[in-house]
C-alpha positions as CSV (number, residue, x, y, z in Angstrom):
1,M,38.9,32.6,171.3
2,T,38.7,29.4,173.5
3,I,40.7,26.3,172.7
4,L,37.6,24.5,171.6
5,E,36.8,27.3,169.1
6,Q,40.4,27.2,167.9
7,I,40.3,23.4,167.4
8,T,37.0,23.7,165.5
9,A,38.5,26.4,163.2
10,D,41.7,24.4,162.6
11,L,39.6,21.3,161.9
12,K,37.8,23.1,159.1
13,S,41.1,24.5,157.6
14,A,42.7,21.0,157.8
15,M,39.7,19.7,155.8
16,K,40.1,22.4,153.2
17,E,43.9,21.7,153.0
18,K,43.2,18.0,152.7
19,N,46.1,17.4,155.2
20,K,45.3,13.9,156.5
21,D,47.8,13.8,159.3
22,K,46.7,17.2,160.7
23,L,43.1,16.3,160.3
24,Q,43.5,13.0,162.2
25,A,45.3,14.7,165.1
26,I,42.8,17.5,165.4
27,R,39.9,15.0,165.2
28,S,41.4,13.0,168.1
29,I,41.5,16.2,170.1
30,K,37.9,17.1,169.2
31,T,36.7,13.6,170.0
32,A,38.4,13.7,173.4
33,F,36.7,17.1,174.1
34,T,33.3,15.7,173.1
35,L,33.7,12.7,175.3
36,E,34.6,14.9,178.3
37,M,31.6,17.2,177.6
38,T,29.3,14.2,177.3
39,K,30.7,12.7,180.5
40,T,30.1,15.9,182.5
41,G,26.9,16.9,180.7
42,A,28.4,20.3,179.8
43,S,27.9,22.2,176.6
44,E,31.3,23.8,176.8
45,I,34.7,22.8,178.1
46,S,37.0,25.1,180.0
47,D,40.4,26.0,178.7
48,A,42.0,24.4,181.8
49,D,40.2,21.1,181.1
50,A,41.1,21.3,177.5
51,M,44.8,21.7,178.3
52,K,44.7,18.7,180.5
53,I,43.1,16.6,177.7
54,I,45.6,17.8,175.2
55,Q,48.5,17.0,177.6
56,K,47.1,13.6,178.0
57,L,46.8,13.0,174.3
58,S,50.3,14.3,173.8
59,K,51.7,11.9,176.5
60,Q,49.7,9.0,174.9
61,R,51.4,9.7,171.5
62,K,54.8,9.8,173.0
63,D,54.3,6.6,174.9
64,S,52.9,4.9,171.8
65,A,55.8,6.0,169.6
66,D,58.2,4.7,172.2
67,T,56.4,1.3,172.3
68,Y,56.3,1.1,168.5
69,K,60.1,1.9,168.3
70,E,60.8,-0.9,170.8
71,G,58.8,-3.3,168.7
72,N,60.7,-2.2,165.5
73,R,57.6,-0.7,164.0
74,E,59.2,2.6,162.8
75,D,56.3,3.2,160.4
76,L,53.7,3.3,163.2
77,A,56.1,5.3,165.5
78,E,56.5,7.9,162.8
79,K,52.7,8.2,162.4
80,E,52.4,8.8,166.2
81,L,55.2,11.4,166.1
82,V,53.6,13.3,163.2
83,E,50.3,13.5,165.2
84,L,52.2,14.5,168.3
85,E,53.7,17.5,166.4
86,F,50.2,18.7,165.5
87,I,48.8,18.2,169.0
88,Q,51.7,20.0,170.7
89,V,50.8,23.2,168.7
90,Y,48.0,23.7,171.3
91,L,50.3,23.2,174.3
92,P,52.2,26.0,176.0
93,K,56.0,26.1,175.4
94,Q,57.7,23.4,177.4
95,L,60.4,24.5,179.8
96,S,63.9,23.2,179.4
97,E,65.5,20.9,182.0
98,E,67.6,23.8,183.3
99,E,64.6,26.1,183.7
100,I,62.7,23.3,185.5
101,E,65.7,22.8,187.8
102,V,65.8,26.5,188.7
103,E,62.0,26.5,189.5
104,V,62.3,23.3,191.6
105,K,65.3,24.8,193.5
106,N,63.2,27.8,194.4
107,I,60.4,25.6,195.6
108,V,62.8,23.5,197.7
109,E,64.1,26.7,199.3
110,E,60.6,28.1,199.9
111,T,59.5,24.9,201.6
112,G,62.7,24.3,203.5
113,A,62.7,20.6,202.2
114,S,66.0,18.9,202.9
115,S,65.3,15.1,202.6
116,M,63.5,12.6,200.4
117,K,60.8,12.4,203.2
118,E,59.6,15.8,202.0
119,M,59.5,14.9,198.3
120,G,55.7,14.8,198.3
121,K,55.4,18.3,199.5
122,V,57.8,19.6,196.9
123,M,56.2,17.6,194.1
124,G,52.7,18.9,195.0
125,I,53.8,22.5,194.7
126,A,56.0,21.9,191.6
127,S,53.3,20.0,189.8
128,K,50.8,22.8,190.3
129,K,53.3,25.5,189.4
130,L,54.7,23.8,186.3
131,A,51.4,22.3,185.1
132,G,51.4,22.2,181.3
133,K,54.9,23.6,181.1
134,A,56.9,20.5,182.1
135,D,56.6,16.7,182.1
136,G,55.8,15.2,185.5
137,K,58.4,12.5,185.2
138,L,61.1,15.1,184.5
139,I,60.0,17.1,187.5
140,S,60.1,14.0,189.7
141,V,63.7,13.2,188.5
142,I,64.9,16.7,189.3
143,V,63.2,16.8,192.7
144,K,64.8,13.4,193.6
145,K,68.2,14.7,192.4
146,L,68.0,17.9,194.5
147,L,66.7,16.2,197.6
148,S,69.1,13.2,197.7
């Protein structure tokens, strides 16, 4: 079953359950998929593209929640975090900071990188290898720590 099919099935079940929060989150995913398919003229969306879209939506929810918290709007932040929980169901399990550090150390050893000048090379490989499993900002922080 593709991610698009899974989203469609979950959308139907959320409607039957009358779960408004889940329904809103899944509708936002479905809308993003539809926009992407319209933009490319495709009738289907690949699982890889679907993952990228879901990751983008997840990041947007996190950023919005942080912004709302800074503005003392806990009610809106809570709404974003609830949607985030439903969106993250479709993402692969995120690696812990320790697991990311182990992977980045291996990449640094493989590439022979020893200074900050080679950060781009390490980040390129790490971003591809850890795509969907780790946040880019966290990867960047760990690479900087290891190379400095």
